[in-house]
N, C-alpha and C positions, 0 to 999 in steps of 0.2 A: 769041397774045394771052393774057396771064395771066388766070386765072379771078378773078372778083371775089366777095367773101363778102357776102351781104345778111343783115341782121338783120330779120326779120318778126315782128311781135307779133300774137298771137291773143287778142282781147278779146271779151267777150260776157257776157250776163247768165246766171245758173244755168238749167239745163234748156233751153238753146237748141241742144244738140247740138254744143257746141264741141269737146268731147274727141273726138266721132266725126270732125269736120272735120280735127282734128290727126292722128288716126290714118289718115285718108284721104290726107293729103299726105305724111306721113313713114313709114308702114308701121311696120316694126320698128326703125327707127333712132331710138331714143329714149333719154333719160337723165333720171332723176329725182333730184333733190336738194332742197335748200332755198335760198331766196333768202338772200344773206348777211346775217347779223344778225337774221333772224327765223325763225319756225317754219313759215311759209307754204310749201306744196310748190311747187317749181319743176320744171316738166317742159319739156324742150327736145328738139328733133328736127332732122334735117337731110335734105335732098333736093336734087337737082339741078334747076336751072332755066336752060336754055340753057347758056351758058358760065359760069354763076355757081353757086356753092354757097349754098343758103339755110339759115340757122339759124332754126328756128321756135320761138318761146318762147310757150309757153301760159300767159297770165296768169290769175290767179285769177278765177273767175266773180263778178261783182259787178253789183248793180242800178244802181248809180251810181258816181260818182268823187268822193264826198265824202271826209272823213276820219274817218268813225264807226268803221269796223272796220279791222283790220290788213290785210285782204285788199284793201280799197279803197285804202289808203294804198300798199301794195306795187304795185298795178296803175297807179296814178296816177304814182308815182315813177319807174316803168320808162318809161312813155310820155313823160314830160317830161325825164328825166334820161339815159336811155340812147339817145335819138335813133334808134329804129328806122326803117329805110328805108321799110317799109310797115307800116300797121296794118290788120289784117283785123277788122272788126267783125261778128261772127256773130250774127245775129238770128233768132229763131224767126219764120218767115214766116207761120205761122198766128195769131200774136199780135203783129202788127206795131205796134200802138199802144203797148204796154207796152215793147217792145224799142227802139223809137226814142228813148226817154228817155235811154239811155246813148249812143246815136249822136249826139245833139245836143251832149253834153258832150265826146265825142271831137273833133267838129268845132271847138268852142270852143278846143280845145288846139292847133289849127292843125298837126296832125300829117298826113303823108300817109297817108289812110284810103281804104278801100273797104268797101262794104257787102255782106256775104255773106248772102243770104236762104236760110236752110237749112230743112230739114223741108218741102220744097215738095210732098212726097207726102201730108203731113197737109193741107196747103192744098187740094189737089185733092180728097182724100177728104171734106173738109167742104163742098165745092162753092163755095169761095171762088175769087177770081181777083185777082192783083196785076198792076198795070200797071207793069212793071219799067222801061220807058223813061220814063214819066212821073216815077216815083220818082227816077230817075237825074237827070232834068232839074231837079227841085225841089232835091235835095240838093247837085247840082253834084259828085258823086263817083261812081265806077263802082259799079254794082250787079250782082251775080252771083247767080242762083238756083242752088241745089244740093239734092240729096237725099243727104247725105254717107254715110249707112249703106249705100247702094246704089252709092256711088261716082260717082253722076250729077252732073256739072258740074265734075269735077276739073281737067280741062284748061282749061276756060273760066276758072276761078278762078286758075290759074297764068298764063295769058295776061294777065289783068287785073293780076295782081300784078307781071308783068315790065314791062308798060306803065307802071304807076304808079311804078315804081322809077326810070324813066328820064325822068320828067316828070309834073307834076299841074297841074290847073286852079287858077286863082286865085280864081275867083268861086264860092267854096263858101258854102253856105247859112248865114246867121246868124239867130239868134233875135232878134226885135224885142221888147224888154221894156217897150215903151211908156213909161209915165211914169217908169221908172227909168233911161231912156237917158241923160237930162242928167246924173245922178249918176255913171253909168259914165263918161261922157266927162269929167267933172270929176276923177274919180280918175285916168283915164289920163293927164291933163296932169301931174298931181303925180308919177306913177310915171316917167314918161319924163324928168323933170327930171335924173334921174341915170341915163342909159341903161346904164352898166356894170352897175348892180345888177340890171337887169331883163333881161339877156340870157338867163338861164336860163329864164324864163317868158314866154309871150306876155302882152302888156300887158292887153288886153281881157279874157282869162281870169282874170288875177290880180285885176283890179278887181272882176270879178263874184263871185270866190270871197271876197274881203274883204267885200263887201256882204252875202253870204250868212252871214257870221260864221264862216267855216270856220277852225278852230283851227289846222290844219297851215299853212294859207296865211299866217295871222298870224305863226306862229312863223318861217316862212322869210323873211318880210319883215323881221322883227326881226334875223335873222342876216345878211342881205344888204344891207339898205339903210341908208345912213349917217344918214338922217334918219327912221328908222322911227317914232319917237314922234310926230313931226309928221304922218307919213302916216296912222298909226293914229288920231290925233286927227281928222283929216280924214274918215276911214272912218266913225267914230262919229257925227260931225256929219252926214254924208250919211245914214246910217241913221235917225238922230232926226228929221231934216227930212222924210225920205220917209215915216216912220211917222205923222207929223202929217197928212199928206195922204192916206195910204192905210192902211186899217184892218188890212190883212194883215201889213204890215211887209215889208222887203226880202226876207228869206229865203223867206218863204212866197209872196210874189209871184213870185220867180223860179221856185219849184217849180210853182206854178199855171200860170204862163205856159208853161213847157216842156210840161207835161201838155196844155194846150190846143192847142199847136202840134203835138204828136204826134197828138192826136185829129183834128186838121184834115187833116194829111198823110195819115193812115190812111184817113180818109174820101174823100179825093180819089183815092187809088190802089187801094184795096181794094173789090171788088165782092162783095157777100154774097148769098147765096141769098134769094129773096123770102120763103120760109117757114123760119123758123129753128126747129127743134126742139132738144130737150135732146141734147146729144152724150153719148157713153159715159161721159166723165169726170164729167160732171154727174150721171149716174145713179148711178155708183158712189159718188160723194161723198155722196149722200143717205144712205147707210149708213156709209160710212168716217168721215165727219165728224160723224155724228149724236151727240146729247149721250148716248144710251143705247147704241146699237149701237157707236159709235166706240170707246169704252174696252174693250168686249168683243173687238172685232176686233184692237185693239192688243195686248191680253194674249195672244190666241191667236198672233198673228204673233211676239211675243217669245218665247212658249214653243216654237214651232217653231224660231226662230233659236237659242235656248239648246240645244234637243235636238240639232239638227244640229251646230252648232258645238262645243258644249261636250261633249255626252253621246256623239254619234257620232264627233265629232272626237277624243274621249278613247279611245273604242274603236279608232279608226283609229291613233292614236298607239301604242297597245299592239301593234298589227299591225306597224307600222313600226319599233317599238324594236329588233327583231333587227338592223336596219342599224346603228343607232347602237351596240348592244351589240357588234357585229362590229367597229366602229370602236375601242371600248375594248379588245376582244381583240387587235386588231392592234397597239394602243399597247402592251399588256403583253407581246406577243411580240417587239416590237422593243426594248423597254427591257430593262435588266438584270434577271435573274431575282430573284424574291423570296427572302428568307432565312427562317430558322426563327423568330427572335424579331423582327427588324426587316428592313426592305427598304432597299436602297440608296437614297440621297437622290434621285438622278436618277429611279428608278422611282416613288418615293413622290410626287414633285413631279409627274411626267409624268401619271401615272394620275389624280392629283387635278385637274389642269388639264383633261385630256380629258373627265372625268366632269362637271366644271363646265359645259363647253361643251355635251356631249350633253344635259345636264339641261335646256338651253334649247332645243336643236334638237329635243328630243322634243315641244315644243309646235307645231312647224311645222304638222303637219296641222290642228290646231285653229285656228291663225292663218290658214292658207290658206282654209279653209272660211269662217272669219269675214269675211275681207276680201272674199271672192267674194259672200257674202250681203249685206254692206254695199253692194257695188256694184249688187247687184240692186235693193236698197231705193232707192238713189240714182237709178239709171237709170230705174226704173219710175215714179218720181214719188211714192212713198209716204213718203219721209223727211220732206218738209215737213208732211205730214198728221200724223205721229207727234209733231212739234214743236208743231204747232197744238193737239193734244189735251191735251198736258201742260204747255204753257208757263205757263198761268195759275196752275197749283199751284206749279211749281217757282219761278216769279218771286217767289213769297212768301218764298222762302228764298235768294234771290240767284242762282239757277240759271237754266237755260234749257231750253226744250222739248227741244233737241238733247242735253241732259245725260243723257237717258234711256238711249240705247244705251250709252254709257260706262259708266254705273252698273250696267247689266245684265250687260255683258261683265266687269266688275270683280268681280261677285258679289254683287249686291244682296240675294239671298237666300243661296245657298251654292252654290259650284262654279265661280266665274268665275276670272279672271287679271287682275291689275292692269295688267299690261303692255299688253295690247290695249286695256283700258279707257282708259288714259292716251292711247295712240295715237289712239283714237277721238274724242278731244276736239278734234282738228285742225278738225272740220266746224263747231264752235261759232263763230259770227260775233262774238258779243259777248265783249270781251276780259275784263271782270270776271268774267262767268259762266264762261268758259272756264278761267280761273285757279282759280276756286272749285271747279269740278268736278275739276280736276286734283289739287287740294289734299285732296279728300275721297275720291278713288278707292281709295287704299290702305287706307281703313277698311272697304271692302267685304270680303266673306268669299271670298277667293280659295281655290282648292283646296289650296294649300300650307299653309293654317292648319287645314284639317280634320283631318289626322293627330293634332296636338296636342289639338284638341277632343275627338276620339273616345277618346284616352287618358284625359283627365281625367274625362269623362263616364262612361266604362266603369269607371273606378277609384272615383269618388266620387259619382256620380249614376246608378248602374246601375238602380235601381228606377224611376226617373223619366226614362230616358234620352231618350224621344221628346220630352217637354215641355222638357227641358234643351237639346236640339238646336234646337227651335222658338225658345226664348229667344235663344240666341246667334245664330241665323239672322236674326232680325227686329229685334233691339235695335240692331244696327249702324246700320240706317237711321234710327232714331229718335235715334241720336247724331250721324250725319253731317249730316242736315239742319239742326239748330240751329248746328252748327259751321259750315256753309257760310254761314248767315245772319250769324253773328258775324264771320266773315272778310269778308263783303261790307260790313259796316258799319264795320270797323276797317281792317285793313291793305290791303284791295282798293278802299276807297271812292274813292281818287283815280284808279283806272283807268277807262278809257273804257267806257261802256255804250251800245251801239248801239241805236237804236230798232227794236223787233221789227217789221220790214216782211216780211210773208210772202206769197208768191205761190204759189197752187196750180197747178203745171203740169199740163197733160194727161198722162194715163197713157201710158206707152210700154212696148213689149215689149223687154227688154234683149236685146242680142246676146251669144252665147256667147263669140265672140272678145273682145269689149269686156270682158266680165266676167273672163275668164281673163287678159287682159293686165294689167288694173288689179290683180288679185290677185297676179300674179307680180311686178309693179312694187313693190307695198307689202311683199312678203315679202322681196325683195332689199334694200330700204331698211332694213327691220328688222334683217336679218342684218349689214348693214354697220355699223349704229350700235351693235348690242348685242354680238355675239359677240366682237369684238376686245377691247372693254373687260371683258367677262367674264373673259377669259383673264388679263388683267392683275391684276384684282382677286382672282382665284383664288389667284395667287401670294402676294399680301399676306396673305390669310386663311390660307393654308397655313403662312406663317411665324408668324403670331400664334397658332395653335392647336397648333403642334408644338415651338416653341422657347421656353426654352432647353434643354428635354429633361429626362431623368432624371439623378439623381446616380450616382456611380460605385458606391456602395453598393447602390443598387437595380438597376442593370444587373448587378452581380455576383450578387445574389440570383436574379434571373431567368436568368442564365446556369447557375447551379447547378440550378436546376429542369430546365432544357433537357439539361444533361449527364446527370442522373439518369434522365430519361425515354428518352433516346437510348441510353444505356448499357444500360438494361434490355431495350430492343428488340433491340440488338445481341447481347446475351448469348443471347437466344431464337434469333436467326439462327444463331449459332455451333453450335446443336445440331440444324441442319437441313443439307439438301443444298447451301444457299446460303451456307455458312460461308465467310468471306473475300471473297465477292462483293458483299455489302451491309455496309458499315461505317459508323462514325459520321460520316465525311466525306460519305457519299452518302445518308444517310437522308433529308435534306431533298429531294433529287432524287427519291426514291421518292414522297414526299408530293406534290410538284409534277407528277410524272408522272400521279398519279391524279387531281389537279385538272384537268390538261390533257385527259385522257380524258373526264371529265364534261363539260367545256366543249365538246369537239368533239361530244359526243352530245346537247348541249342542243337541245331542240325536234325531235329526230329520232324519228320514230315508225315509220318503215318498218324491218322486221326485216333486209332484205338490206342496207340502208345501214348500219344499226348493225353488222352483222356485218362489213361491209367495214372500217369504222372499227377495230374490235376487231383484225382481222387486220393492219392497217396499224401499230397501236401495238404488237401482239406482235412484229411484224418489227423494229421499232425497237429494243426492249429486252425479250426474253423473260422475263428474271429479274424486272424490275419489274412486267411485265404479270402474272406468276404471283402476285405478292403482292397486287396491287391487285384482280385478278379472281378471287382464291381458287382458283387452279388447283392441283389435287393436294392431298395431305394436308398438305405443308409449307406451301403457299400459303395454305390455310384457316387454319392455326395462326398464321402471321405476319400474316395480314390482321387477326385479332383483336388482335394485339399492336400493330399499326400504328395501329388506331383509338385505342388508348390514348394513343399518342404524339401523334396528331392532336388529341385532346381536350386534353392538356396544352398543345400549341402554341396552340390557340384561347384557352385560359385565360390564358397568358402575354401573348399579344397583346391581348387584351381589358383585362386589368388594366393592362398598360403604357399602352394608349391612354388609359384612365381617369386614371391618374396623370399622364400627359403632359398631358392636358387641364387637370388641377388645377394643375400647376406651369408651365403655359405662360403667355405674355403675356396671352392672353385669360382664363386662369384667375385670374391676378392681379388683372386688371380686375374679375372677378366678385366676388373677395373685397373689392376696394376699395369696390365699390358696395354692399356689405351694410348699412352705416349708413343709406344712403338707401332701399334697397329693403325694409328690414325692415318698414317701415309698411305694405307691400303684402303682407307674409308671405313674401317671397322670400329664400332663403339663396344662398350662393355658387354652389351646384350649378345652382339654377334660373337664376341670373344668366348662368352660362356657356351654358346651352341658349338663353337669349334673345339673348346676344350673338352666338353662332354662326348664329342665325337671320337676322342682318342679311344674310349672303351669300345665303341662300335659306331661306325660312320652313320648308321641309321639314327643315332641319337641326335645329330645335328637338326634334322627336320622335326623330331619330336620335341626337342628342347625349344626350338623357335615357336612351336605351337604352344607350349606351356607358357612361354615368356610373353607372347603376344596375346594371350588370353582368348583362344577359341572358345565361342559359347555354344549354346544349344540351338542357335538359329540356322544352323546349316552353313554358316560362312566358312569359306575355304581358308587354308593356311595363307595362301598368297594374298587373298582379299584382306585378311586380318593384318598380315605384315605390312601391306601397302597402305593400310588405313592407319595403322598405329605407329609406324616408323617415319616421321617426317623428315623430309630432306634426303631420303634414300632414292637414288637414281639408277637408271640402267648401267651407268659407269660403275656405280658401287656394286651392283649385281654381278657385272662381268668380273671384277676384281675378286669377289667371293667365289664365283664359280671356279676361277683358275686357282685359287688357293686350295679348294676343296680337291680339284684335280691333282695337285701336287702334295696333297696333305700327307703327313707322315703315316706310316702303317698303323693300323688300330692294334690293340693289345693282342688279339689271337695271332694276327699276322706277324706282329713283332716277336712274338714267341716262336713262330715258325721260322722267322729269319734267323733267330738265335740257334734254332735247332739245326737248320740247314747249313749255316756258315760255321757253326760250332764255335761261336765267338759272341761273348756279350759285347765286346768292343764294336763289332761290325753291326749289331742290333742298335746300339746307341748312336753309331754313326748314321745308320739309316734313318733314324728318327730325326737326328740333328740337322743333316744336310738337306733333307726334304722340308723341314720347318723353314730353315734359312732361305731355300731356293724358293719355296711357296710364298714367303712373305716378300722376297724380293720381286718376284714377278708380279704379285698382286700390287705392290707398291709402284712398280714401273708403270703398270697399266693405269692404275687410278691416278697417281700424281702426274704421270706423263699425259695422259688423256686430258686431265684438268688443265694443265699448263698450255697445252696446244689447243684447247678449246674444241676437242673432239667429242662427239656423242659416244654412247656406249656402242652402238652399232658400227660406227666408223673406226673406233678403237679396236673392236673385235677383229676386224679384217686386216687392219694394219699389223696388229700382233701376229695373226696368221701368217702374214707375208714374211714377217721378221724370223718366225720359227722355221719356215720353209727354207729361207736362205741360210739359216744356221745349220739345218740338216745337210744340205748340199755342201756348204762350205767345210763342215766336219768331216764329210766322207772324202774330201780331197786330201785331208792330212794323213800322211802314211803312218801305218801302224808300226809297233816295234818290230813285228815279224817281217815287215816289208824292208825293214832297214838291215836285217840280218840274212845274209845269203842262205845260211843253213836251213832256215825255216821260212824262206820267202814265199813259198806257194804250198798249199795244201796237196797231199798225195791222195789220189782216189784210186783205190786198189780193188777192182772188180774181178773176181775169180769165180766163174760159173762153170763147173765142169760139165 
């Protein structure tokens, strides 16, 4: 008999242990992707059930199945459109009244459902008792108790699942909406007049959703029903007639009725202890959610998270870097050898692409720790408390309490990274606030911006370096908040804003296996989305920054410098015992031999290992080794001469690189932008540095170093820039710092913006608006400071005051929600039994 494939959906409210149930059933056979067309994470797994193979789909955790949030729409569309064979509704057995609200909505969808009462260990610990048989009798569906984190109830759940897949009861519980029932019946009659259009949805469910005023239900009706206008008119008539007789209105009546039914069922089947004291969660929340202690604890937790993920993760990344360095070395060994002046195209391109990828891979320790810590915050139950504490403040700027973590990760002070910051916005349920957060995360101070800050502060604000760093570290927040508010009032105003319904779940102790599994899942998803695209973009940037190349005259000039240096070295060789053995043809090979020896001994501190490496290289080529390691009188003499050749080689390659930058497509773009950027005080050299930073912001400092010709004298970047860029003042430096602060997202971040917003349009908007905003602010500071005769220091604090005033002013402007009475204030729902 051929095995049958069953599709089973796993639904449930947040913090009910749904992910633990998923892991209990599937083990390691999991796959993480996104639902088609949306950014919501899709986790699927498989396991055997008798002679059937089960595909288990973990739906997003939702409190209800309305159309307020993207997660709710995704879960609802899957249940109605994908026709799963079984729907497992996972409920927190210790908080049954709240969890039944989702159960009732699933039953109204007329899908084959069973109720999984999870976390029964918490039920027992609290002294509660649930009459499972009576609950099963009332609901008319199977009810299976489990303690998923211990694997208790796994087989019973599978057995119930298998039985339900082969047949289900018809007498499933239905909510009696009392005075609304005649209106529901009236709409059912209208909807079934054209049965073809109603095949996709249960008629009673659709009638209830229309009476609720569900926007998505109305949209689907318009698309599928031939007389949708007539039906919608009937819906509006029913709502108006009901509202005249009932003060709550249809939507509120439906919600209140469901809550009342949930409370009655819970009262009938749950036995509570006679004396109910405060549980641990309530005791902890007295401090965690306290008006004064709460923010202090929140800051402490965020500092710890920052120290572990960014600081310790950065240290760990340095320790792991030899692995990526070895990958770069391996690529260098496989690719064609370097030349004296230039490298073969295949080598240059290959090394460039590999280094672009390793630059991203270098962040993996940070991301892994970050994802693990986020999993701890989510599983422990603290994440909702964090959102609760900051939501009232952030709502003033069109953000959400859960915007806190993305902003911290992005570098709300100094030292974050925009990539994980944008990734962390996935948890924000409010679509408008989520997009607003995504669009301001690149304005935070990621680590990659810091090198340029340090160069400019060291060169032009050295005497007040601490205050200058404080300025740039904090002013970004006072620019980002007004921008978020402005975006919410303009381009984002039509996007859905879900009511802020927050439930404070009981605290849980996260499991190590669960934390590691989720961290690895997110790391793998990150690598698949980012690394492949980075490789493709690296090729494009390589072409832009290296072509069309230098003219024949320039190449001839550098070739003559090479010939002169090599000829002088060979002349010295001919006066030694190595005459004829080292010629102009193999001089480059001697230089590369010395570089390979240094590379082999990089990081080696053990004398015996170092000696073994020396012996190995000496055996490969004793002549080259003698020159490189100064063996004997002739070796010492030729080593001094070789260093002169190496110095000339570095100078040639550095100058060629600088001129290649200037003459490249990117250089031409830099010069073309001068008429626009001159108002910000930028010349073509600064423009090139800024354009190269689009690939990765670290490039801005590296490109400046290449352009301003850092030599081997030990001169720092800031000293070289100050010496070679005449007329550049602290005012220029301030404008450049602010432009970098508002700089468009780099390529990897742009890719992540595209991924999380699920829109190329929003990615391009993010790049475009930040470019315009950055140029406007830089021009305002430079031109305004010049016209007013202010110094860079004076302009810095005048601008700071302007940003602070703008932040306060924008906070006073009412949000769209404050203008609408229905969603004028967030609802905080704390139910801790």
